[in-house]
N, C-alpha and C positions, 0 to 999 in steps of 0.2 A: 511590644512592637506593633504599632497600628499603621499598616501600609494600605494605600489605595491602589489596588491592583489594576484597576482600569486606567488610572493616571500613569502608572508605571509602564503598562503595555503601550499606551499612545506615545509616550516619550521614546521608548525603544524603537517603535515603528518609525517615528520621525527621523531618529538617528540613522536608520537603515536608508531611508529615502534620501537624506542629506549625502550619504556616502555614495549612493547610486547616481546622484546628479553632480558629483564633484567633477568639474571639468579638468582639473590638473591631473587627475588619475586616469581619466579616460582618453584624453586627447594629447597626451605628452609627445607621442611620436606620430607625426602627420603622415608618414609614409605607409602606415599600416591601416587596415580597414577598421571600421567601428567594432565589428565582431571580435577581432583580434585584441583590440585595446580593452574591451570589456572583460575578456577572458583573462588578460594579463593583470587588470586591476583587481579582480576577485580571486585569483588563484592562490595568493598567499593567505587570504582569509579562509577560503574553503580547506586548504591544506592543514592549517592550524587546527580548525575545528574538527577535521576528519581525524587527525592524529590524537586529539584530545578525547573525542567520544568513542573512537574505535581502537583504543589501545588493546594490544593483544596479550593474551595469556595462554600459553601452550600452543601458540601458533594460530589462535582464533580470537576474534574480538570478545573481550570480556562481557560486553553488553549481550551477547548471544547466550551465554551461560545464564545471565539474569533472567532474560525473557523466557527461555525454555525451562529453566528451574521453576520460575514463578508459574508458568502454564501447567507444568506437571502437578505442582502443589495444589493449585486451584482446582484442577480436574479431580484429584483424589479427595480433597477436602469437601468438596460439594457432591461427591459421589457420582462422578461422570455425568454432570448436568448437561454437558454438550451433547450427549447421546439420549439421555432419559427425557429431556424436555425439548428435543428437536421439533416434535410434532406440535407441542404447545406454542413454540416460538412461531411456527407457520400460521397457526390459528390466530395469534395476536396480530400478526401483520395483516391477515385477511379481514380483521375487524370483528372476529367472533365474540371478543369480550369487551367491545366498545361501550356496551350498555353500562357495564360496571363503573366506567369512568364518568358516565353521564348521570349517574344517580346523584341525587341532591346531597350536598355536604351536610354534615351534622351542624356545622357552623352556618347559620342562615345568612350571615353577612359576606360569606366568601363569594368572590366573583369567579364564575367558571372560566372566564378568559384568562385568569391568573394561573391556571393549571398548565399552560404551555402555549406554543405557537404553531407547532406542526403535528401532523399525524404520525402514527407508527411507521407507515410505509414511506413517508416523505423523510423522516429521519434516517431510515435505513437507506434510501436512495442517495441521500446527501453523503452519508458516510461511505458508502460503496463507491460513489463518484470520486473520492479521494484515495481509494485503495486500488481500484482496478485501473491499470495503466501500464507504464513502462516495465514494471517488475513482472507483469504477466506475460510479456513477449520476450524482450531481451534478457530479463532476469532468468527466465526458465532456460533459454538457450545457453546462457552462461553456466547455469547449474549442471546441465547435461554435458556440456563441453568440458567442465572441470571434473565433475564427479560421476559421469557416465549416466545411463538410464536409471540406475538405482537411486540417484538423488531425487527422482520423482516420487518415489515411495516415501522418502523422508520428508519431502515437502508436504505430502498429504498428511502424514502423522502430525507434523508441526502445525498444519492448519487446523486439524481436529483438536489439538491441545490448545491452540490459540483461541478457539471458541469460548473456553472457560474464562480465559483472561479478558476477553471482550465483555463477557457477562459481568464480571466484577467491576471493571473500570466504568462501564456505562450505568450500572445500578448505582454506583457511588456518584456519578455525575448528576443523575436525577435526584438522589437523596439529599445532596448538599448544594443544590442549585439556589440562586437568588432570583427573586422575582420582583421587578421594580415597575410598577404601573403596567402590568401585562407583559413587559419585556423580560425575557429570561436570560440569565447569565450563568454559565456552568462550565465544568471541566476540572481537570486536575488541580488547577490553580485555586479552585474554590474547595474542593473536598480535601485537598491537602491541609489547607488552613483550617477549615471548620472541623474536619474529622479529627485531626490531631489535637485541636483545642479541646475536644471532648475527653482527650486522654491526658489533659493537663500538660500538653506539649505545644502551647499556642505559639511561642517564639520559633520553635523548629519548623512548625507548619507554615508559618509566615515566610520564613526564609526559603523553604523548598518550594512554596507557591511562586515566589518571585523568580527563583532559579528555573522553574518549569516554563514560566512565561517567556523568559529570555530564550531558553532553548527551543521553545515551540515557535517563536518568531524566526529564529535561525533555521530550524528544520523546515518550516513552510517555505522560506526563501530557497533552501538548498534541495534537499531530497523531495519535498512536496511540490515544488514548482520548477526550479532550474533544471533539474534532470529531466522532468517530463517535457517541458517546453523546448528544451534543447534538442531532444530526440525527435520531437514532432517537427521542429523547424527543419532539421536535417533531412527528414523524410520528404517534407514539402519541396525543399530545394532540390532534392534528387528527382522527384516526380516532374517538376517543372523545368529541370535543367537550369536553375538559377546559379550564376557564377559570380555575381557581384559580391564584393566584400562587405557590402552593407545590407545585403538581402536578409541575412539572419536577424539583424536588429529590427528591420522593417516588419518581417513576419512576427517577430516577438511583440513589437508594439501593437500590431493588429490584434493578436491574441489577448494581450493585456487589456485592450480597450473593450473587447467583447466580454471578457470575464468581469472587468470593471463594471459594466452595465448591469450585470447580474448581482455581484456582491454588494454593490451600493444600496440595493434595496433590502439588505439584511437577510436574516435567516429565512424569512418567509418567501422572499423572492427566490433565494437559492434553492430552497425545497421545492418550490413550484416548478422550477426549471429542471432540476435533477430527476424529479418523479416522472418527467416525460422523456428525458434523454437517456437515463441509465438503463431502463428496461429495453429501449430500442438498441442502445449500444451493446448491451449484453447479448441480446437476442441475435443481432447482426453477426457478432463474432462467433456465437455458438453455431449459427447456421453455416457460416463460412468454414469453420473447422469440421463440422459434421460432413460437409460436402467432400472435403479433402479425405476425411476418413472413409467415407463411402467408396470413393474412388480407389482407396488402398485397403479395402476391407479384408483382403486376404492376409494382411500383415498385423491386424489389430490383436489377435490372439497371441501372436508371437511377441508383440510389443509389450503386452502385460507380463508375459512369462519372462521376458528379458528384464523388465523393470524389477520384478520380484527377485530374480536370480542375482542381479547385479547389486541390489540393495544389501545383500548379505554375502557378497563376494570378498574374502579376506585379501584377495589380490587385485582389488579394484584399481583402475588405472590412476597411478601417479598421485593419489590423494591420501595415502595412508590407510588403505583397506576400508573396512566397514565403518570405523569411526570417522574417517575422512569423508566418505560419502555421506554419512549422516550429517556432519557439519556443514557440508556444501548445501545439502537440501534444507537444513534449518536456516541457514543464513539467508538463502534466497526467499524462503517463505516468510521469514520474519520482516524482511524489507517489503514484500508484496502486501501482506495483509495487515501490517501495522499493529498487531495485537500487542498490547503492553506500551504502545507509544503515547497513549492518552488522547491522541487527537479525536478519535471517534466519539469520546464521551462529551466533547464540546458540542457536536452536532445533536447527539441523542438527548442532551440535557434539556433541549427546547421542546421536547415532545409533550403532547397534551395527555397527561395521565397523573393520577394520584398514587400510582403504585410503582415505585422505582424498579422493582424486580421484573415487572412485565416488560420494561424497555430493555433491561439487561437480557432478557430472553430473545428480544428482537435482535439485538446487537450480535448475538452469537451466530446469527446466520451469515454475517459478513465474511469471516474467514472461510466458511464452507463455500459461499458463492466465489470468492476471490481465488482461493488456493486449491480447495478440493475439486471445484468444477472447472473454472477457467484455466488455471495453471496446468491442470491435468490434461485438458483438451490441447493446449498448446504443446505440451511434452509429447502426447501421441502423434500430433501433426509432425513434429520434428523427427521422431523416431521412425514413423512409418513413411517419411518422405522418400519416395522412390525415384531415383535418377536413373533413367534409362541411358542417358547420356551425361554422365557426371562432368564432362569437360565444358559443357555449355549450360549447366544449371547450378545454381547456388542459392542458399538460404541467406537473405541479408536482412538486416534491420538497422537503419541509421548508420552512424559511424562507430557505434560502440563495439561492434565486432562484425566480422564477415565470415560466415561458416559455410564451408563446402563440404557437403556430405556429413553434417553433424550427427554422429552417433545414429545412423539410420540403418533400416533393414533393406536389403536389396536381393536381387536374384543373380546367382552366379551363371557361368557359362553352361552348367549341367542343368539349369532350371531349378536349382535348390535355393532355398532362402539362406542368406548369409548376413552376418552383422558387420557393418562397415564402420571403422573407426578412423576418420580422416578429417582433420580440421584445418581450415585456412583462416588465420587470425587477420586482424585489421591491416597488417602490413603486407599480407599476401603470402606469407611464408607458411608452408605446410608442416604440420607437426605429425 
C-alpha cells in the first residue's frame, strides 16, 4: 500500500473547508443568528466523534486508560527519565549542547540546513502554545468542582508521567522525519508508517498513519481550535458586552485571520512568533496568579494540605472515592498537556538536530510547564480564593461553567479557616 500522506491530508482538509462553507447547512433558518446556525450545523458531527473517541469503560473514557497506562509503562521502561534527565532537558533548551549539532557531519555532502528548520527553544514554544490554554483554566476549575482539591494532586502526577510519553513520541518524530530540500515533515503519520515498516508491518503502519492524519485534522478543528476559540470569543463578548447574534462569528473570523497570517508562513514563522508570545503569555499568567496567592498567602499552606488530604480521601465528594478523584485529575491533565496525542511531535520534528533523543528531552518539559506549573497555579488560586462577601463575588470563565465559591478556603465567624464546598453551575443552581 503506497499512500501519499501529504495528498491525503490536503484532500481531507479541503473536505472540511467545503463543509464549513456549505450554505445549506449554515443558513437554513434565517430567524437564527450565524452563531446558532454554525453550532447546529456542527453539533451532530462533534457529537458523533465525541462518542466514537471517548467511549466509556467502567464509567471513564477508554482512551484515558491507554494514555495513563502508556505513560506509566514509558516511565518505568526508561527508568524515570522524566526526573533523571530533567536538568539535561533544561540545558538542551538553553543551548548548552548546540555545538554538538554544529559539528561537521562525517558525510561531507550533507547540508546543515537539512538538519531542521527551528531551534530547540522554538520547537518547545510552538508545542507549548498548543497545550497551554482553555484546559489550564476552565479544565482545572472543572476538575476541582467534580473531584475536589484532591484532583489537583492527580493532575500533577499525570503531568509527571506524561513527560515520559512526550519524550517517546517526540524522539520518534525526529527519528523518522522526512526532509525534502530543507523542508521537514514529521509526526505520528511518519513514524507509524516508517517505524512499523522496519518491523515488517508496512501495510499496518500505512493504515494507522492515514487514520492518525484524519483524526489529527478532526482534533485540530475540535479540541485544538473550536473549544479554545469558542471560550475566547465568549470572554471577549462578555468583556465588551456584545449581544449581537453575529458577534461570535465576527470575532472568530478576526482570530482566524490573525492566525492565518502566522501559519501561512509555515513552521519557521509559527516558531518565530511563538518564541516571543509564549514566554510573555506564561510569565503574565504566572505573575497574575502569584499576585493572587500573595494576597491570600495565609491560605497557601492549608491549600496544599487540603490537596493532599482530599487526594486520598475514600469519601471524596460524589466521584467514587480515591479512584474517582484520581480519574478526574487524570482526565483533565490528559486534555491539558496532550501527552500521547501525537500533536507535539509534529512541531518538534522540525528542530535543528542530528540527535532525536535530545529533542525528546526538550519535549518532556511541556507537561511540566503546562500541568505541574500552570495548572497547579490555577488550582491554588481557585482553592485560596477568599470571598469576604460571597453573595457578590464569583469565579467565572466563559460560559463553560460559573462557579461561586468553588472549593475554596474561607474564614468563619470565629476567625478560623474553613473549607467551603458550594458550587453554582452554568444554570445558576447551587449544588
